MARDRENVO-622721 format. One record per residue: x, y, z of N, C-alpha, C in turn. Coordinates in steps of 0.2 Angstrom, whole numbers, padded with zeros to 4 digits, always signed. Layout:
<recs>
XYZXYZXYZ;...
</recs>
This chain:
<recs>
+0004-0006+0000+0000+0000+0000+0004+0006+0000;+0003+0011-0005+0007+0017-0005+0006+0022+0000;+0000+0022+0003-0002+0027+0008-0008+0031+0006;-0008+0037+0008-0014+0041+0008-0016+0043+0001;-0023+0045+0001-0026+0046-0005-0022+0051-0009;-0020+0050-0016-0016+0053-0019-0018+0060-0022;-0024+0061-0023-0027+0067-0026-0032+0071-0022;-0033+0069-0016-0038+0072-0012-0036+0080-0011;-0041+0084-0011-0039+0091-0010-0044+0094-0005;-0042+0100-0002-0046+0104+0002-0051+0107-0002;-0058+0107+0000-0063+0111-0004-0067+0106-0009;-0071+0109-0013-0075+0105-0017-0072+0102-0023;-0073+0096-0025-0069+0093-0031-0072+0097-0037;-0067+0097-0042-0069+0101-0048-0073+0096-0052;-0075+0098-0058-0079+0094-0063-0075+0087-0065;-0068+0088-0066-0064+0082-0069-0064+0077-0063;-0063+0079-0057-0062+0075-0051-0069+0071-0050;-0074+0075-0051-0081+0071-0050-0082+0066-0055;-0080+0067-0061-0080+0062-0067-0075+0056-0065;-0069+0058-0063-0064+0053-0062-0067+0048-0056;-0070+0051-0051-0072+0047-0045-0078+0042-0047;-0082+0045-0052-0088+0041-0054-0085+0035-0059;-0080+0037-0063-0077+0032-0067-0073+0026-0063;-0069+0028-0058-0066+0023-0054-0071+0019-0051;-0076+0021-0048-0081+0017-0045-0084+0013-0049;-0086+0015-0055-0089+0011-0060-0085+0005-0063;-0078+0006-0064-0074+0001-0066-0073-0004-0060;-0073-0002-0054-0072-0007-0049-0079-0011-0048;-0084-0008-0049-0091-0012-0048-0091-0016-0054;-0089-0014-0060-0089-0019-0066-0084-0024-0066;-0080-0025-0060-0074-0030-0060-0069-0030-0066;-0068-0023-0068-0063-0023-0074-0056-0023-0071;-0052-0027-0073-0045-0027-0070-0041-0021-0074;-0040-0016-0069-0036-0010-0072-0031-0007-0067;-0027-0003-0069-0022+0001-0065-0022+0008-0067;-0019+0012-0063-0019+0020-0064-0012+0021-0066;-0011+0026-0071-0004+0028-0072-0004+0036-0073;+0001+0038-0077+0001+0045-0078+0002+0049-0072;-0001+0055-0071+0001+0060-0066-0001+0057-0059;-0005+0053-0059-0007+0049-0053-0002+0045-0050;+0001+0041-0055+0007+0037-0053+0013+0041-0051;+0014+0046-0055+0020+0050-0053+0020+0053-0046;+0013+0055-0044+0012+0057-0038+0014+0052-0033;+0012+0046-0034+0013+0040-0029+0020+0038-0029;+0024+0038-0034+0031+0036-0034+0036+0041-0033;+0035+0047-0036+0040+0052-0035+0038+0058-0031;+0032+0058-0028+0030+0064-0024+0029+0070-0027;+0027+0070-0034+0026+0076-0038+0019+0077-0039;+0016+0082-0037+0009+0083-0039+0008+0088-0045;+0003+0085-0050+0002+0089-0056-0006+0089-0056;-0008+0095-0057-0015+0096-0059-0017+0093-0066;-0022+0089-0067-0023+0086-0073-0030+0085-0074;-0032+0086-0081-0039+0084-0083-0039+0077-0086;-0033+0073-0086-0033+0067-0089-0032+0062-0083;-0035+0056-0084-0034+0050-0080-0032+0044-0085;-0026+0042-0083-0023+0036-0087-0025+0030-0084;-0029+0026-0088-0031+0019-0085-0028+0014-0090;-0024+0010-0087-0020+0004-0090-0024-0002-0089;-0025-0006-0095-0027-0013-0094-0025-0017-0100;-0025-0024-0099-0023-0028-0104-0028-0027-0110;-0025-0029-0116-0029-0028-0122-0036-0031-0122;-0036-0037-0119-0042-0041-0119-0048-0038-0115;-0046-0033-0111-0051-0030-0106-0053-0023-0108;-0050-0021-0114-0052-0014-0116-0059-0013-0117;-0062-0017-0121-0069-0016-0123-0074-0016-0117;-0072-0020-0112-0075-0021-0106-0075-0014-0102;-0069-0011-0102-0068-0005-0099-0072+0001-0102;-0072+0001-0109-0075+0006-0112-0083+0005-0112;-0085-0001-0111-0093-0002-0110-0095+0001-0104;-0091+0000-0098-0092+0003-0092-0092+0010-0092;-0087+0013-0095-0086+0020-0095-0092+0023-0100;-0093+0020-0105-0099+0023-0110-0105+0023-0106;-0107+0018-0101-0113+0018-0098-0114+0024-0093;-0108+0028-0092-0108+0034-0088-0110+0040-0092;-0111+0039-0099-0113+0044-0103-0108+0048-0106;-0102+0046-0106-0096+0049-0109-0095+0047-0116;-0092+0051-0120-0091+0049-0127-0085+0044-0128;-0085+0039-0132-0080+0034-0132-0076+0035-0139;-0070+0035-0139-0066+0037-0145-0060+0032-0146;-0060+0028-0151-0054+0023-0152-0049+0027-0156;-0045+0031-0152-0040+0035-0154-0035+0031-0159;-0032+0026-0156-0028+0022-0160-0029+0014-0158;-0031+0010-0163-0033+0003-0162-0028-0001-0159;-0022+0001-0159-0016-0004-0157-0014-0002-0150;-0016+0004-0147-0013+0006-0140-0018+0010-0136;-0023+0014-0139-0026+0019-0135-0033+0020-0137;-0037+0021-0132-0044+0023-0133-0046+0029-0128;-0051+0032-0129-0053+0038-0124-0060+0038-0122;-0061+0040-0116-0068+0041-0114-0068+0049-0112;-0073+0053-0115-0073+0060-0114-0079+0062-0111;-0078+0067-0106-0084+0070-0103-0082+0077-0101;-0085+0082-0105-0083+0089-0104-0076+0090-0105;-0073+0094-0100-0066+0095-0101-0062+0089-0099;-0065+0084-0096-0061+0078-0093-0060+0073-0098;-0055+0069-0097-0053+0064-0102-0050+0058-0099;-0052+0052-0100-0049+0046-0098-0046+0043-0104;-0039+0041-0103-0036+0038-0108-0036+0030-0106;-0038+0026-0110-0038+0019-0109-0032+0016-0113;-0026+0014-0110-0020+0013-0113-0019+0005-0112;-0017+0002-0118-0016-0005-0117-0009-0007-0121;-0006-0002-0123+0001-0003-0126+0004+0003-0126;+0009+0004-0131+0012+0011-0132+0012+0012-0139;+0013+0018-0141+0013+0020-0148+0018+0017-0152;+0023+0015-0150+0028+0012-0154+0028+0004-0153;+0023+0002-0150+0021-0006-0149+0026-0010-0145;+0030-0006-0141+0035-0010-0137+0032-0012-0130;+0028-0008-0127+0026-0009-0120+0019-0011-0119;+0017-0017-0122+0010-0020-0122+0009-0022-0114;+0003-0020-0112+0001-0021-0105-0001-0029-0105;+0002-0032-0100+0001-0039-0099+0000-0040-0091;-0001-0047-0090-0002-0049-0083+0003-0047-0078;+0010-0046-0081+0015-0044-0076+0014-0037-0073;+0011-0033-0077+0009-0026-0075+0005-0027-0069;+0000-0031-0069-0005-0032-0064-0002-0035-0058;+0002-0040-0059+0005-0044-0054+0009-0039-0049;+0013-0034-0052+0017-0030-0048+0014-0023-0047;+0008-0022-0048+0005-0015-0047+0004-0015-0039;+0004-0008-0037+0004-0007-0030-0003-0003-0028;-0005-0004-0022-0011-0002-0020-0011+0005-0017;-0016+0009-0018-0016+0016-0015-0024+0018-0016;-0025+0024-0015-0032+0027-0016-0031+0033-0020;-0036+0034-0025-0036+0041-0029-0043+0043-0027;-0044+0049-0025-0050+0053-0023-0055+0048-0019;-0052+0045-0014-0055+0041-0010-0057+0034-0012;-0055+0032-0019-0057+0026-0021-0051+0021-0021;-0051+0015-0018-0045+0011-0018-0044+0008-0026;-0037+0009-0028-0035+0008-0034-0028+0005-0034;-0026+0002-0040-0019+0000-0040-0016+0004-0045;-0009+0006-0044-0006+0010-0049-0001+0006-0053;+0001+0007-0059+0006+0003-0063+0012+0003-0059;+0016-0003-0060+0022-0004-0056+0027+0002-0059;+0032+0004-0054+0037+0009-0056+0041+0006-0062;+0043+0000-0062+0047-0003-0067+0044-0002-0074;+0038-0004-0075+0034-0003-0081+0033+0004-0083;+0032+0008-0078+0032+0015-0079+0038+0018-0082;+0044+0016-0079+0050+0019-0082+0051+0016-0089;+0049+0009-0090+0049+0006-0097+0045+0010-0102;+0039+0012-0101+0035+0015-0105+0037+0022-0106;+0039+0026-0101+0041+0033-0102+0048+0033-0105;+0052+0028-0105+0059+0029-0108+0059+0031-0115;+0053+0029-0119+0053+0030-0126+0050+0037-0128;+0047+0041-0123+0044+0047-0124+0049+0053-0123;+0052+0054-0129+0057+0060-0129+0057+0063-0136;+0054+0068-0136+0054+0072-0142+0054+0080-0141;+0053+0084-0146+0053+0091-0144+0047+0094-0141;+0041+0090-0141+0035+0092-0138+0034+0089-0132;+0037+0083-0130+0036+0080-0124+0042+0075-0123;+0045+0076-0117+0051+0072-0115+0050+0070-0108;+0049+0063-0106+0048+0061-0100+0054+0059-0096;+0060+0061-0098+0066+0060-0094+0066+0062-0087;+0063+0068-0086+0063+0071-0079+0059+0066-0075;+0054+0064-0077+0049+0059-0073+0053+0053-0071;+0057+0050-0076+0061+0044-0075+0067+0046-0069;+0070+0052-0070+0075+0053-0065+0072+0054-0058;+0066+0057-0058+0062+0058-0051+0060+0051-0048;+0058+0047-0053+0056+0040-0051+0062+0036-0048;+0067+0036-0051+0073+0033-0049+0076+0036-0042;+0075+0042-0042+0078+0046-0035+0074+0043-0030;+0067+0042-0030+0063+0040-0025+0063+0032-0024;+0063+0029-0030+0061+0021-0030+0067+0017-0032;+0073+0020-0034+0078+0016-0037+0080+0010-0032;+0081+0011-0026+0084+0006-0021+0079+0001-0020;+0072+0002-0023+0067-0004-0022+0065-0007-0028;+0068-0004-0034+0066-0007-0040+0068-0014-0042;+0064-0018-0046+0067-0024-0048+0070-0023-0055;+0077-0021-0054+0081-0019-0060+0082-0025-0065;+0082-0031-0063+0082-0037-0067+0076-0037-0072;+0070-0036-0069+0064-0036-0073+0064-0030-0078;+0066-0024-0075+0067-0018-0080+0071-0019-0086;+0077-0022-0084+0082-0024-0090+0079-0029-0095;+0075-0034-0092+0072-0039-0096+0066-0035-0101;+0063-0030-0098+0058-0027-0101+0061-0023-0107;+0066-0019-0106+0070-0015-0111+0073-0020-0116;+0075-0026-0115+0077-0031-0119+0082-0027-0124;+0081-0028-0131+0085-0025-0136+0086-0018-0136;+0082-0014-0132+0082-0007-0132+0086-0005-0126;+0090-0009-0123+0094-0007-0117+0097-0001-0117;+0100+0001-0123+0103+0007-0124+0099+0013-0122;+0093+0013-0123+0088+0019-0122+0088+0019-0114;+0088+0014-0110+0088+0014-0103+0094+0017-0101;+0100+0014-0104+0107+0016-0101+0107+0024-0102;+0105+0026-0107+0105+0034-0108+0102+0037-0103;+0096+0035-0101+0093+0038-0095+0097+0038-0089;+0100+0032-0088+0103+0031-0081+0110+0035-0081;+0113+0036-0087+0119+0040-0087+0117+0047-0085;+0111+0049-0088+0109+0056-0087+0107+0057-0080;+0104+0051-0077+0103+0052-0069+0109+0053-0065;+0114+0050-0067+0121+0051-0064+0123+0058-0064;+0122+0061-0070+0123+0068-0071+0119+0072-0066;+0112+0071-0066+0108+0075-0063+0109+0075-0055;+0109+0069-0053+0110+0067-0046+0116+0064-0044;+0122+0067-0044+0128+0064-0042+0128+0061-0035;+0125+0064-0031+0124+0062-0024+0120+0056-0023;+0115+0055-0028+0110+0049-0027+0112+0043-0032;+0118+0043-0034+0119+0038-0039+0119+0031-0037;+0119+0030-0030+0118+0023-0028+0111+0021-0028;+0107+0025-0030+0100+0023-0032+0100+0018-0037;+0105+0018-0042+0105+0013-0047+0111+0008-0045;+0109+0002-0045+0115-0003-0042+0121-0003-0047;+0126-0003-0044+0133-0003-0048+0132-0009-0053;+0130-0015-0052+0130-0020-0057+0126-0018-0063;+0120-0014-0062+0116-0012-0068+0121-0008-0072;+0124-0003-0070+0128+0001-0074+0134-0003-0077;+0137-0007-0074+0142-0011-0076+0140-0016-0082;+0134-0019-0081+0131-0023-0086+0130-0020-0092;+0126-0014-0092+0125-0010-0098+0131-0007-0101;+0136-0005-0097+0142-0002-0099+0146-0008-0103;+0145-0014-0101+0148-0019-0104+0145-0021-0111;+0138-0020-0111+0135-0021-0117+0137-0016-0122;+0138-0009-0120+0140-0004-0125+0147-0005-0127;+0151-0008-0123+0158-0009-0125+0158-0015-0131;+0154-0020-0130+0154-0025-0135+0150-0023-0141;+0146-0018-0141+0142-0016-0147+0147-0011-0151;+0151-0007-0147+0156-0003-0151+0161-0007-0154;+0163-0013-0151+0168-0017-0154+0166-0020-0160;+0159-0021-0161+0156-0025-0167+0156-0020-0173;+0156-0023-0179+0155-0019-0185+0148-0016-0185;+0148-0010-0188+0141-0006-0188+0137-0010-0194;+0131-0010-0193+0126-0013-0198+0127-0009-0205;+0127-0013-0210+0127-0011-0217+0121-0007-0219;+0115-0009-0217+0109-0006-0219+0108+0001-0215;+0105+0006-0219+0104+0012-0216+0098+0012-0212;+0098+0011-0205+0092+0010-0201+0092+0016-0197;+0086+0019-0196+0084+0024-0191+0079+0022-0186;+0081+0022-0180+0076+0020-0175+0073+0026-0171;+0074+0032-0174+0072+0038-0170+0065+0038-0169;+0061+0035-0174+0053+0035-0173+0051+0030-0167;+0055+0026-0164+0054+0023-0158+0053+0028-0152;+0056+0033-0153+0056+0038-0148+0052+0044-0149;+0051+0046-0155+0046+0052-0157+0043+0050-0164;+0037+0051-0165+0033+0050-0171+0034+0054-0177;+0038+0060-0175+0038+0065-0181+0045+0068-0182;+0049+0068-0177+0056+0072-0178+0060+0068-0183;+0059+0062-0185+0064+0059-0189+0061+0057-0196;+0055+0060-0198+0052+0059-0204+0057+0061-0210;+0061+0066-0209+0066+0068-0214+0071+0062-0216;+0073+0058-0211+0077+0053-0212+0075+0048-0217;+0068+0046-0217+0065+0041-0221+0063+0045-0228;+0061+0051-0227+0058+0054-0233+0064+0057-0238;+0069+0059-0235+0074+0062-0239+0081+0059-0239;+0083+0055-0234+0090+0053-0233+0091+0046-0234;+0085+0042-0235+0086+0035-0237+0087+0030-0232;+0085+0032-0226+0085+0027-0220+0079+0023-0220;+0080+0017-0217+0074+0012-0216+0071+0014-0210;+0064+0014-0210+0060+0016-0204+0059+0010-0200;+0063+0010-0195+0063+0004-0190+0056+0003-0187;+0053+0009-0184+0047+0008-0181+0041+0005-0185;+0041+0008-0192+0036+0005-0196+0037-0002-0198;+0043-0004-0198+0045-0011-0200+0043-0016-0194;+0044-0013-0188+0043-0017-0182+0036-0017-0179;+0032-0012-0180+0025-0011-0177+0020-0011-0182;+0021-0010-0189+0016-0010-0194+0013-0003-0194;+0016+0002-0191+0013+0009-0191+0016+0012-0197;+0012+0016-0201+0014+0019-0207+0018+0025-0205;+0019+0029-0211+0024+0035-0210+0022+0040-0205;+0016+0041-0204+0013+0046-0200+0008+0043-0196;+0008+0045-0189+0002+0042-0185+0000+0048-0181;-0005+0052-0183-0008+0058-0180-0010+0057-0173;-0013+0051-0171-0015+0050-0164-0009+0049-0160;-0003+0046-0162+0003+0046-0158+0006+0053-0157;+0005+0057-0163+0008+0064-0162+0004+0067-0157;-0002+0067-0157-0006+0071-0152-0005+0068-0145;-0004+0062-0144-0002+0059-0137+0005+0062-0135;+0009+0063-0139+0016+0065-0137+0016+0073-0136;+0011+0076-0139+0011+0083-0139+0008+0086-0132;+0003+0082-0130-0001+0084-0124+0003+0084-0118;+0002+0088-0113+0005+0087-0107+0002+0082-0103;+0006+0079-0098+0004+0073-0094+0009+0070-0091;
</recs>
């Protein structure tokens, strides 16, 4: 249990909080397996409060329609923003993102998320928040000129690093370990006095992988994996410079994904 209610405030709840409270209660009564992420989870794990009109609800793909049916019964408008990772429930200025993967296809929600989720309360409703390891995993790829989640990762490691399951996080990052390593090197720069939050063995293991990679011959094919991190900043590489679009090859996403663009541009 993470402790006290994460978003309770003094005074009357605003319109968004009223909607969120009703939605959380409905999802619980409907026995929908779900977890909370986004600003709520950042508050739980990093101690940073953000006012938000968004509620991020994470669930496995097989439970998405069930969640949307429950939310639709509240009278909100349902929108399939992107069929491979994101749907929305809208009520006035408030918005619930129902997330079941990531825009680049890497971070599919599965039972491991649920197994390691942690209990807390949001607006007086008992809920579970996504695990900090999976939160870091999914945020590691969000880095472009409109939205960069690196600061969230640094704050998460500062507060949770000594309790993280680093082996599971490394397994999650898998072939994208260099993305995680970049965040960890940046963490060392930001918090030199807190560097023990990242175990020495993690830095040595990833440093060893980098040494071995540098010693190997570079790939002959011109591959750009930039769109794994941002859906728009590397368009020129494919359009004009002759690079292969790694995200499109790996996830089936076309050259431009407006829904992914919007998700990266919005605050949260």
